[in-house]
C-alpha positions in Angstrom: 89.1 110.9 74.0 91.9 113.1 72.8 91.7 116.5 71.3 94.4 115.4 68.8 92.3 112.6 67.2 90.3 112.2 64.1 87.2 111.1 66.0 87.2 114.2 68.2 87.9 116.7 65.4 85.7 115.1 62.7 82.8 113.7 64.8 82.6 114.6 68.4 83.2 118.3 68.3 80.9 119.2 65.3 78.1 117.0 66.6 78.3 118.4 70.2 78.6 122.0 68.9 75.7 121.8 66.4 73.2 120.1 68.9 74.1 122.5 71.7 73.4 125.6 69.7 70.3 124.0 68.0 68.8 123.3 71.4 69.6 126.8 72.5 68.1 128.3 69.4 64.9 126.5 70.2 65.1 128.1 73.7 65.6 124.7 75.3 68.3 126.1 77.6 68.1 123.3 80.3 68.2 120.5 77.7 71.1 122.3 76.0 73.1 122.3 79.2 72.1 118.7 79.9 73.3 117.8 76.5 76.7 119.5 77.2 77.0 117.6 80.5 76.1 114.2 78.8 78.5 114.8 75.9 81.2 115.8 78.3 80.7 112.7 80.4 80.9 110.7 77.2 84.1 112.4 76.3 85.5 111.5 79.8 84.4 107.9 79.7 85.6 107.3 76.1 89.0 106.5 77.5 87.8 104.2 80.3 84.1 104.1 81.4 85.1 102.3 84.6 85.9 105.6 86.3 82.8 107.5 85.2 81.0 106.6 88.5 83.9 108.0 90.4 83.7 111.4 88.7 79.9 111.4 89.1 80.3 110.5 92.8 82.7 113.4 93.4 80.4 115.8 91.7 77.4 114.8 93.9 79.5 114.8 97.1 81.1 118.2 96.5 77.9 119.8 95.3 76.0 118.9 98.4 78.9 119.7 100.8 79.3 123.1 99.0 75.6 123.7 99.3 75.7 123.0 103.0 78.7 125.4 103.4 76.9 128.2 101.5 73.5 127.9 103.3 74.6 126.7 106.7 73.2 128.9 109.5 75.1 127.2 112.3 78.3 128.4 114.0 81.6 129.1 112.1 83.1 126.1 113.9 80.5 123.8 112.5 81.0 125.2 108.9 84.8 124.9 109.3 84.4 121.3 110.4 82.3 120.6 107.3 84.9 122.3 105.1 87.7 120.3 106.6 85.7 117.1 106.1 85.1 117.9 102.5 88.7 118.8 101.8 90.0 115.7 103.6 87.6 113.5 101.6 88.9 114.9 98.3 92.5 114.7 99.3 92.0 111.2 100.7 90.5 110.0 97.4 93.3 111.6 95.4 95.9 110.1 97.8 94.4 106.6 97.5 94.6 106.5 93.7 97.8 108.5 93.3 100.0 107.8 96.2 99.2 104.3 97.7 102.0 102.5 95.9 104.5 105.2 96.6 103.7 105.1 100.3 103.8 101.3 100.3 107.2 101.4 98.5 108.6 103.7 101.2 107.0 101.8 104.0 108.7 98.6 102.8 112.0 100.4 102.5 111.9 101.9 106.0 110.6 98.9 107.9 112.1 96.2 105.7 108.7 94.7 104.8 107.5 93.3 101.5 103.9 94.6 101.1 102.9 94.0 97.5 102.1 97.1 95.5 98.4 97.6 94.5 99.1 98.7 91.0 96.1 101.1 91.1 95.3 102.7 87.8 95.0 106.4 88.1 91.6 107.7 87.0 91.7 110.2 84.2 92.0 113.9 85.3 91.6 113.1 89.0 94.3 115.6 90.0 92.5 118.4 88.1 88.9 117.8 89.1 90.0 117.3 92.7 91.7 120.7 93.0 88.9 122.4 91.1 86.3 121.0 93.5 88.4 121.8 96.6 88.5 125.4 95.3 84.7 125.2 95.0 84.3 124.1 98.7 86.6 126.9 99.9 84.7 129.4 97.8 81.4 128.2 99.2 82.7 128.4 102.7 83.8 132.0 102.1 80.5 133.0 100.4 81.9 133.3 96.9 79.4 131.0 95.2 76.0 132.5 94.6 73.9 129.7 93.1 73.4 126.0 93.8 72.1 124.0 90.9 73.2 120.5 90.4 73.1 120.7 86.6 75.1 123.8 86.5 77.6 122.4 88.9 77.9 119.2 86.9 78.6 121.4 83.8 81.2 123.4 85.7 83.2 120.2 86.7 82.7 118.2 83.5 82.8 120.8 80.7 85.0 118.8 78.3 87.5 121.5 77.1 89.0 121.9 80.6 88.1 118.5 82.2 91.2 116.5 81.4 94.1 118.9 81.9 92.7 122.1 83.1 92.9 125.1 83.3 91.8 124.9 86.9 88.7 127.1 86.8 86.5 128.6 89.5 82.7 128.1 89.6 81.9 131.8 89.3 84.0 132.4 86.3 82.5 129.6 84.2 78.8 129.2 85.3 78.2 132.9 85.2 79.0 132.9 81.5 76.5 130.1 80.7 73.8 132.2 82.4 74.1 135.1 79.9 71.5 135.0 77.1 73.9 136.2 74.4 76.2 133.3 75.1 73.5 130.8 74.1 73.5 132.1 70.5 76.0 130.8 67.9 78.7 133.4 67.2 80.6 132.7 64.0 83.3 135.2 64.9 83.9 133.2 68.1 83.8 130.0 66.1 86.5 131.4 63.8 88.6 132.7 66.7 88.2 129.4 68.5 89.4 127.5 65.5 92.4 129.7 65.1 93.5 129.3 68.8 92.7 125.6 68.6 94.8 125.2 65.4 97.8 126.9 67.2 97.5 124.4 70.1 97.0 121.5 67.7 100.2 122.4 65.8 102.2 122.9 69.0 101.2 119.3 70.1 101.5 117.5 66.7 104.3 119.4 64.9 106.5 120.3 67.9 105.8 118.5 71.1 105.5 115.0 69.6 108.6 115.5 67.5 110.6 116.6 70.5 109.5 114.1 73.1 110.7 110.9 71.4 114.4 111.7 71.8 113.8 112.8 75.4 112.0 109.6 76.3 114.7 107.4 74.7 117.6 109.3 76.3 116.2 109.3 79.8 115.6 105.6 79.6 119.4 105.3 79.5 120.1 108.4 81.5 123.4 107.3 83.1 124.9 106.5 79.7 124.4 109.9 78.3 127.3 112.1 77.1 127.4 115.8 77.7 126.0 116.7 74.3 123.3 114.0 74.6 122.3 115.2 78.0 121.8 118.8 76.7 119.8 117.5 73.7 117.6 115.4 76.0 117.1 118.0 78.6 116.3 120.7 76.0 114.0 118.3 74.2 112.0 117.6 77.3 112.0 121.3 78.4 110.5 122.4 75.0 108.2 119.4 74.6 106.5 120.0 77.9 105.9 123.6 77.1 104.5 122.9 73.7 102.5 119.9 74.9 100.9 121.7 78.0 100.4 125.1 76.4 99.2 123.4 73.3 96.5 121.6 75.3 95.6 124.9 77.0 95.3 126.7 73.6 93.0 123.9 72.4 90.9 124.1 75.5 90.6 127.9 75.2 89.8 127.6 71.5 87.1 125.0 72.2 85.6 127.1 75.0 85.5 130.1 72.7 83.5 128.1 70.1 80.9 127.6 72.9 81.1 131.3 73.8 82.9 130.5 77.0 86.1 132.3 78.0 88.4 129.8 79.7 91.3 131.5 81.6 94.8 131.7 80.1 97.2 129.1 81.5 100.5 130.0 79.8 102.0 133.4 79.0 105.5 132.9 77.4 107.0 131.4 80.5 110.4 130.8 78.9 110.8 134.6 78.6 110.8 135.0 82.4 113.8 136.6 84.1 113.4 135.0 87.5 111.5 132.0 88.9 108.7 134.1 90.6 108.1 135.6 87.1 108.3 132.1 85.6 105.6 130.8 87.9 103.4 133.8 87.1 103.5 132.7 83.5 103.6 128.9 83.7 100.4 126.9 84.5 98.9 130.1 85.7 95.7 128.6 87.1 97.6 126.1 89.2 99.8 128.9 90.5 96.6 130.8 91.3 95.1 127.8 93.2 98.3 127.2 95.2 98.5 130.9 96.0 94.9 131.3 97.1 94.4 128.0 98.8 97.8 127.1 100.2 100.2 130.1 100.4 97.6 132.7 101.7 96.1 130.3 104.3 99.7 129.6 105.6 100.0 133.4 106.2 101.4 134.5 102.8 103.8 137.4 103.3 101.9 139.0 106.2 104.3 137.7 108.9 107.6 139.0 107.6 110.0 138.0 104.8 111.4 134.9 106.4 108.0 133.5 107.2 107.0 134.1 103.6 110.0 132.2 102.5 108.9 129.2 104.6 105.4 129.5 103.2 106.8 129.6 99.6 108.7 126.4 100.3 105.7 124.6 101.8 103.5 125.7 98.9 106.0 124.3 96.3 106.3 121.1 98.4 102.5 120.7 98.0 102.9 121.4 94.3 105.6 118.7 94.0 103.5 116.1 95.8 100.5 117.0 93.6 102.4 116.6 90.4 103.4 113.0 91.1 104.0 110.1 93.5 107.8 110.0 93.6 110.8 111.5 95.3 111.8 113.2 92.0 108.6 115.3 92.2 109.2 116.2 95.8 112.8 117.3 95.0 111.4 119.1 91.9 109.0 121.1 94.2 111.8 121.9 96.7 114.2 123.2 94.0 111.4 125.3 92.5 110.7 126.7 95.9 114.4 127.5 96.5 114.6 129.4 93.2 111.4 131.4 93.9 112.7 132.2 97.4 116.0 133.5 95.8 114.0 135.6 93.4 111.9 137.0 96.3 115.0 137.6 98.4 116.7 139.6 95.6 113.5 141.6 95.1 113.4 142.4 98.8 117.0 143.6 98.7 116.4 145.5 95.4 119.1 143.5 93.7 118.8 143.2 89.9 120.9 141.3 87.4 121.5 142.2 83.8 118.4 141.3 81.8 120.1 138.8 79.6 122.0 137.2 82.5 118.8 137.0 84.5 117.0 135.3 81.6 119.9 132.8 81.0 120.1 131.8 84.7 116.3 131.4 84.8 116.1 129.3 81.7 119.0 127.2 83.0 117.1 126.7 86.2 114.0 125.7 84.2 116.1 123.0 82.4 117.4 121.7 85.7 114.0 121.4 87.4 112.6 119.7 84.3 115.4 117.1 84.5 114.2 116.2 88.0 110.6 116.2 86.8 111.1 113.6 84.0 113.9 111.4 85.5 113.0 107.9 86.6 114.8 108.4 89.9 116.9 110.8 91.9 120.1 109.1 90.8 119.3 109.6 87.1 118.4 113.3 87.8 121.6 114.1 89.5 123.6 112.3 86.9 122.1 114.1 84.0 122.3 117.5 85.8 126.0 116.9 86.6 126.7 115.7 83.0 125.4 119.0 81.6 128.5 120.7 83.0 131.0 117.8 83.0 133.5 118.7 80.3 135.0 115.2 80.6 131.7 113.8 79.2 132.0 115.8 76.0 132.7 113.2 73.4 133.2 114.8 70.0 132.8 111.6 68.2 129.1 111.6 69.1 128.4 115.0 67.5 127.5 113.6 64.1 125.1 111.1 65.6 122.0 110.8 63.4 119.5 111.3 66.2 121.2 114.6 67.2 121.1 115.8 63.6 117.4 115.0 63.4 116.7 116.7 66.7 118.6 119.9 66.0 116.1 121.6 63.7 113.2 121.0 66.2 115.3 122.4 69.1 116.2 125.5 67.1 112.6 126.1 65.9 111.3 125.4 69.4 113.6 127.9 71.0 113.0 130.5 68.4 109.2 130.3 68.8 109.3 130.4 72.6 111.7 133.2 72.8 110.9 135.5 69.9 107.4 134.8 68.7 104.2 136.2 70.1 102.3 133.7 72.1 98.9 132.4 71.2 97.2 134.9 73.6 98.9 137.8 71.9 98.1 136.4 68.5 94.4 136.1 69.4 94.2 139.7 70.4 95.0 140.7 66.8 92.6 138.2 65.3 90.2 139.2 62.6 87.8 136.9 60.7 89.4 137.5 57.3 91.1 135.5 54.6 94.6 136.0 56.1 93.6 134.3 59.4 91.5 131.8 57.6 94.7 130.8 55.7 96.7 130.6 58.9 94.1 128.4 60.5 93.8 126.1 57.5 97.5 125.7 57.1 98.0 124.8 60.7 95.0 122.4 60.8 95.9 120.7 57.6 99.6 120.3 58.4 98.7 118.9 61.8 96.0 116.5 60.5 98.4 115.2 57.8 101.1 114.6 60.4 98.6 113.0 62.8 99.5 109.4 62.3 98.6 108.1 65.7 97.0 109.4 68.8 99.9 110.4 71.1 98.6 111.1 74.6 99.3 114.5 76.2 102.1 114.4 78.8 99.6 115.3 81.6 97.0 112.8 80.3 95.8 110.5 83.1 97.3 112.8 85.7 
């Protein structure tokens, strides 16, 4: 089920919300949590019930492995062996579904074989709930999980606002909230604030992301026929669409969580205002950056072994990020380029070198556009062609400027850039929120405009990821 659908907004959400707080009001706390788990599992299986047993299986497996890690009285070597086993099982499952065909394709290329691809359908949200549960295992090993209840753990993994596309949360920051008595009572101020944040994310998705993405898709399907102007329009369209799509989902998730009195962590903080790539990654997909820092970069040694070793660790971390994002060489190169840009930012910081603020922003945003090209291209050749075409003056064909598609796309690009660069983000807007007529009007206008424009359920870009 999609957040941006009539059945979710008009049926699923109000029914789930009303029954949850009704059960809590009757002091049926355990049934209320069970209801939330069941409704979340229904939300997950609505797309394809075939993979519900897979999600349930990973929940049971990781819960019991985590319990062993937390309560084990044996040697550290034994506990570490259990942790490695648990992590390998999760990574192996993700690898099977996400990377089998990619590995077979490269195996065929290297050894001149012709092994048929398996065409394995990627289970919904497997990348997210795998990372979330790996974090749980590591936290259990390090003694950072305090209670072990299967119902609570199931709720932690399956809680529908963050199940499909994150944010990637930690057990202690979610389950501890469900345990507080005042969180079980309906809070109309939280409902109002949640609707306001949800409406912002809904509008980002429907009014901006979906309007921008169409041209990007069409252009990159014919990447090597693009002119310079078309390449810029396509690259900018994708760059803005991904921000509005992903941050829109994050806003909707945060808003939904707030309706249930649960604070879901912020995932985006005006990333396109960043002035270097280290700053950019502290603002973009924040919970993924947190996961990669805590569970990849720090275990590799972080910055404790000198600057040059830290640069290597940064590159390895972004290589993992590239592999996690997708099964293809474009994603691997995307990760490497991001790593190089972050290393450059760190190198300049270590040397205390600073650029003019506007120059720094321009170079960073240009870098963001380039890495997005590699992320969305069908292959490496297309990515290099589009990137080169951005700066190829010979590809500037003035006759193409009045093209109808470019005219149609221009207002969305201008509005998108203006919003990302000059407006407050949703987190900042929420801090000023008051349950009054002004904010009720804002919420209503955004919801109504988005609902009217919602002609079909367009999947989020990280849906089935």
